[in-house]
Kinemage of the C-alpha trace (Angstrom):
@kinemage 1
@onewidth
@group {chain A} dominant
@subgroup {mainchain}
@vectorlist {calphas} color= white
{ca met a 1} P -243.976 -67.914 -26.621
{ca ile a 2} L -241.725 -68.841 -23.709
{ca glu a 3} L -238.030 -68.167 -24.311
{ca leu a 4} L -234.717 -68.225 -22.443
{ca ser a 5} L -232.373 -65.217 -22.334
{ca pro a 6} L -229.004 -66.337 -20.900
{ca ser a 7} L -227.215 -63.557 -19.035
{ca leu a 8} L -223.774 -62.937 -20.496
{ca leu a 9} L -222.620 -61.603 -17.131
{ca ala a 10} L -222.274 -65.196 -15.906
{ca ala a 11} L -220.356 -66.438 -18.958
{ca asn a 12} L -216.680 -67.365 -18.970
{ca phe a 13} L -215.142 -64.260 -20.544
{ca tyr a 14} L -211.866 -66.110 -21.020
{ca asn a 15} L -213.754 -68.455 -23.385
{ca leu a 16} L -216.473 -66.052 -24.512
{ca lys a 17} L -216.281 -67.101 -28.172
{ca glu a 18} L -216.840 -70.732 -27.206
{ca asp a 19} L -219.811 -69.884 -24.972
{ca ile a 20} L -221.461 -67.814 -27.711
{ca glu a 21} L -220.948 -70.615 -30.217
{ca lys a 22} L -222.589 -73.100 -27.847
{ca leu a 23} L -225.627 -70.864 -27.464
{ca asn a 24} L -225.806 -70.551 -31.252
{ca glu a 25} L -225.663 -74.332 -31.615
{ca met a 26} L -228.511 -74.693 -29.106
{ca asn a 27} L -230.624 -72.221 -31.128
{ca val a 28} L -231.035 -69.885 -28.166
{ca lys a 29} L -232.980 -66.854 -29.411
{ca tyr a 30} L -232.072 -64.181 -26.844
{ca leu a 31} L -228.921 -63.001 -25.116
{ca his a 32} L -229.276 -60.831 -22.012
{ca leu a 33} L -226.666 -58.076 -21.728
{ca asp a 34} L -226.255 -56.413 -18.324
{ca val a 35} L -224.574 -53.015 -18.583
{ca met a 36} L -223.533 -51.446 -15.250
{ca asp a 37} L -221.813 -48.119 -14.633
{ca gly a 38} L -220.805 -48.353 -10.960
{ca asn a 39} L -223.131 -45.449 -10.131
{ca phe a 40} L -226.696 -46.603 -10.620
{ca val a 41} L -225.669 -50.012 -9.254
{ca pro a 42} L -222.599 -50.899 -7.164
{ca asn a 43} L -220.803 -52.818 -9.891
{ca ile a 44} L -219.183 -52.289 -13.303
{ca ser a 45} L -219.628 -54.775 -16.140
{ca tyr a 46} L -218.989 -54.151 -19.850
{ca gly a 47} L -220.038 -51.593 -22.424
{ca pro a 48} L -220.983 -51.124 -26.071
{ca asp a 49} L -217.552 -52.073 -27.421
{ca ile a 50} L -217.897 -55.652 -26.159
{ca ile a 51} L -221.440 -55.866 -27.532
{ca lys a 52} L -220.272 -54.574 -30.909
{ca gln a 53} L -217.555 -57.228 -31.072
{ca ile a 54} L -220.027 -60.043 -30.339
{ca arg a 55} L -222.720 -58.823 -32.736
{ca pro a 56} L -221.294 -60.223 -36.017
{ca his a 57} L -220.997 -63.706 -34.542
{ca thr a 58} L -224.595 -64.447 -33.593
{ca gln a 59} L -228.183 -63.906 -34.693
{ca met a 60} L -229.452 -63.890 -31.103
{ca ile a 61} L -231.675 -60.994 -30.081
{ca phe a 62} L -229.581 -58.675 -27.917
{ca asp a 63} L -231.718 -57.964 -24.867
{ca thr a 64} L -229.800 -55.085 -23.274
{ca his a 65} L -230.467 -54.022 -19.683
{ca leu a 66} L -228.995 -50.607 -18.924
{ca met a 67} L -228.213 -50.173 -15.233
{ca ile a 68} L -226.720 -46.748 -15.762
{ca glu a 69} L -227.408 -43.137 -14.813
{ca asn a 70} L -228.812 -40.893 -17.546
{ca pro a 71} L -229.180 -43.614 -20.185
{ca glu a 72} L -230.294 -41.028 -22.738
{ca lys a 73} L -226.633 -40.104 -23.170
{ca tyr a 74} L -225.782 -43.581 -24.443
{ca ile a 75} L -228.833 -44.911 -26.315
{ca asp a 76} L -227.377 -43.979 -29.702
{ca val a 77} L -224.119 -45.779 -28.913
{ca phe a 78} L -225.847 -48.982 -27.825
{ca ala a 79} L -228.107 -48.890 -30.858
{ca asp a 80} L -225.025 -48.593 -33.061
{ca ala a 81} L -223.442 -51.542 -31.221
{ca gly a 82} L -226.236 -53.808 -32.431
{ca cys a 83} L -228.712 -54.039 -29.564
{ca asp a 84} L -232.251 -55.132 -30.435
{ca ile a 85} L -233.992 -54.358 -27.141
{ca ile a 86} L -232.951 -51.694 -24.641
{ca thr a 87} L -234.480 -51.552 -21.177
{ca ile a 88} L -234.040 -48.736 -18.683
{ca his a 89} L -234.916 -48.110 -15.039
{ca pro a 90} L -237.443 -45.325 -14.377
{ca glu a 91} L -235.233 -44.125 -11.501
{ca ser a 92} L -232.260 -43.601 -13.819
{ca thr a 93} L -233.591 -40.650 -15.810
{ca lys a 94} L -235.791 -37.590 -15.342
{ca his a 95} L -237.689 -38.145 -18.587
{ca val a 96} L -238.632 -41.803 -18.999
{ca his a 97} L -241.036 -41.305 -21.892
{ca arg a 98} L -238.476 -39.294 -23.850
{ca val a 99} L -235.875 -42.056 -23.485
{ca ile a 100} L -238.406 -44.660 -24.627
{ca gln a 101} L -239.025 -42.596 -27.750
{ca gln a 102} L -235.284 -42.204 -28.259
{ca ile a 103} L -234.847 -45.990 -28.189
{ca lys a 104} L -237.710 -46.516 -30.602
{ca ser a 105} L -236.355 -43.891 -32.993
{ca his a 106} L -233.620 -46.418 -33.807
{ca gly a 107} L -236.190 -49.086 -34.678
{ca leu a 108} L -235.467 -50.978 -31.446
{ca lys a 109} L -237.800 -52.365 -28.823
{ca ala a 110} L -237.959 -50.380 -25.592
{ca gly a 111} L -238.560 -51.712 -22.107
{ca ile a 112} L -238.885 -50.662 -18.483
{ca val a 113} L -237.134 -52.422 -15.588
{ca leu a 114} L -238.720 -52.656 -12.149
{ca asn a 115} L -236.423 -53.117 -9.163
{ca pro a 116} L -237.727 -55.208 -6.238
{ca his a 117} L -238.891 -52.029 -4.469
{ca thr a 118} L -240.408 -50.382 -7.563
{ca his a 119} L -244.199 -50.526 -7.698
{ca glu a 120} L -245.816 -51.662 -10.917
{ca ser a 121} L -247.958 -48.486 -10.975
{ca val a 122} L -245.032 -46.690 -12.692
{ca leu a 123} L -246.125 -48.503 -15.857
{ca glu a 124} L -249.586 -46.976 -15.906
{ca tyr a 125} L -248.937 -44.026 -18.226
{ca ile a 126} L -246.306 -45.632 -20.467
{ca ile a 127} L -247.647 -49.159 -20.923
{ca asn a 128} L -248.864 -48.391 -24.447
{ca asp a 129} L -245.434 -47.074 -25.440
{ca ile a 130} L -243.234 -49.994 -24.388
{ca asp a 131} L -242.522 -53.462 -25.740
{ca leu a 132} L -241.149 -55.188 -22.656
{ca val a 133} L -241.334 -55.128 -18.859
{ca leu a 134} L -238.401 -56.611 -16.961
{ca val a 135} L -239.070 -57.539 -13.339
{ca met a 136} L -235.959 -57.768 -11.184
{ca ser a 137} L -236.308 -60.601 -8.681
{ca val a 138} L -232.985 -59.669 -7.064
{ca asn a 139} L -231.424 -56.286 -6.358
{ca pro a 140} L -229.525 -55.337 -9.512
{ca gly a 141} L -225.757 -55.227 -9.649
{ca phe a 142} L -224.506 -58.741 -8.995
{ca gly a 143} L -225.204 -62.221 -10.341
{ca gly a 144} L -225.748 -65.330 -8.265
{ca gln a 145} L -228.295 -63.848 -5.834
{ca ser a 146} L -231.345 -65.659 -4.446
{ca phe a 147} L -234.815 -65.120 -5.884
{ca ile a 148} L -237.018 -62.654 -3.958
{ca asp a 149} L -240.344 -64.436 -3.467
{ca ser a 150} L -242.453 -61.261 -3.356
{ca ser a 151} L -241.642 -60.833 -7.059
{ca leu a 152} L -244.257 -63.449 -7.910
{ca glu a 153} L -247.149 -61.254 -6.764
{ca lys a 154} L -245.740 -58.325 -8.736
{ca ile a 155} L -245.472 -60.487 -11.859
{ca lys a 156} L -249.112 -61.537 -11.525
{ca asn a 157} L -250.210 -57.914 -11.190
{ca ile a 158} L -248.194 -56.861 -14.220
{ca arg a 159} L -249.461 -59.796 -16.262
{ca lys a 160} L -253.025 -58.677 -15.556
{ca met a 161} L -252.138 -55.097 -16.555
{ca ile a 162} L -250.483 -56.270 -19.773
{ca asp a 163} L -253.388 -58.520 -20.755
{ca glu a 164} L -255.837 -55.662 -20.238
{ca lys a 165} L -253.890 -52.806 -21.860
{ca asn a 166} L -251.152 -54.058 -24.196
{ca pro a 167} L -251.055 -57.841 -24.749
{ca asn a 168} L -248.052 -57.611 -27.083
{ca ile a 169} L -245.690 -56.668 -24.255
{ca ile a 170} L -243.041 -59.238 -23.320
{ca leu a 171} L -242.927 -59.915 -19.569
{ca glu a 172} L -239.391 -60.792 -18.506
{ca ile a 173} L -237.877 -61.932 -15.190
{ca asp a 174} L -234.264 -61.613 -14.073
{ca gly a 175} L -232.654 -62.774 -10.854
{ca gly a 176} L -232.175 -66.109 -9.158
{ca val a 177} L -234.173 -68.080 -11.739
{ca lys a 178} L -233.095 -71.660 -12.300
{ca thr a 179} L -234.770 -74.845 -13.474
{ca gln a 180} L -235.744 -75.556 -9.868
{ca asn a 181} L -238.022 -72.504 -9.593
{ca val a 182} L -238.733 -71.460 -13.185
{ca lys a 183} L -242.210 -73.046 -13.157
{ca glu a 184} L -243.277 -70.584 -10.459
{ca val a 185} L -242.473 -67.553 -12.615
{ca leu a 186} L -243.999 -69.125 -15.711
{ca asn a 187} L -247.184 -69.836 -13.786
{ca ala a 188} L -247.221 -66.192 -12.691
{ca gly a 189} L -247.191 -65.035 -16.325
{ca val a 190} L -243.596 -64.545 -17.462
{ca asn a 191} L -242.688 -65.356 -21.068
{ca leu a 192} L -238.989 -64.401 -21.199
{ca val a 193} L -236.663 -65.900 -18.590
{ca val a 194} L -233.212 -64.518 -17.829
{ca ser a 195} L -230.801 -66.947 -16.220
{ca gly a 196} L -227.090 -66.463 -15.701
{ca ser a 197} L -225.589 -69.000 -13.321
{ca gly a 198} L -228.467 -71.334 -14.239
{ca val a 199} L -227.055 -71.527 -17.789
{ca phe a 200} L -223.332 -70.847 -17.439
{ca asn a 201} L -222.312 -73.340 -14.750
{ca asn a 202} L -220.337 -76.556 -14.373
{ca asp a 203} L -223.176 -78.696 -15.723
{ca gly a 204} L -222.509 -77.232 -19.165
{ca ile a 205} L -224.453 -74.846 -21.369
{ca glu a 206} L -225.934 -77.594 -23.531
{ca lys a 207} L -227.423 -79.541 -20.626
{ca asn a 208} L -228.728 -76.427 -18.889
{ca val a 209} L -230.433 -75.048 -21.994
{ca leu a 210} L -232.020 -78.429 -22.684
{ca asp a 211} L -233.269 -78.634 -19.092
{ca phe a 212} L -234.952 -75.235 -19.435
{ca glu a 213} L -236.387 -76.200 -22.821
{ca glu a 214} L -237.959 -79.355 -21.400
{ca ile a 215} L -239.844 -77.246 -18.884
{ca phe a 216} L -240.768 -74.562 -21.422
{ca lys a 217} L -242.383 -77.162 -23.696
{ca gln a 218} L -245.083 -77.644 -21.082
{ca tyr a 219} L -246.069 -73.966 -21.349
{ca arg a 220} L -245.783 -73.306 -25.055
{ca lys a 221} L -249.024 -73.260 -26.983
């Protein structure tokens, strides 16, 4: 199933309640939560307290991307905040498999994030232990960047790996994806699309979600 995961980072935090309500009204199933610590990436965003405050007001699946050093220190806190999926970068911890198991111990889905420079071979020995692979098609840390075209080849390689070894894995893309180029990533094998400025912009959330949905209909079986 092809789904949209709007990135909260691009929302209007002055009117956050209104933006969440609009996504609820549009029956959006996922919400992408970018957590940055200013160390692993050169930016700071929001933390578990914000997530915990949003949780009672939506049934969306909280798709939480941890861009933080030593995520094992905070998995329990994010689980308690109401996250449904937690993804980590293999470069952020010394013991990737242990952190995956820590996430799953809370009954959550666990995922691995690949930066533009990170080779897909890092998935080889953990692919049967994860539920999601997130491919970054921009360098993490800031919204509004342009899509890195070489990501398409990586997506195709990962899609082949998933189909051969663990077909239940969700393949997600994040970075510079808009309605103008989303067909390219869908054709490459993605089934969960993160978009920030492509959803939260002056055209309005309703129109943008509908535009994505019109394209997704062509790929849903």
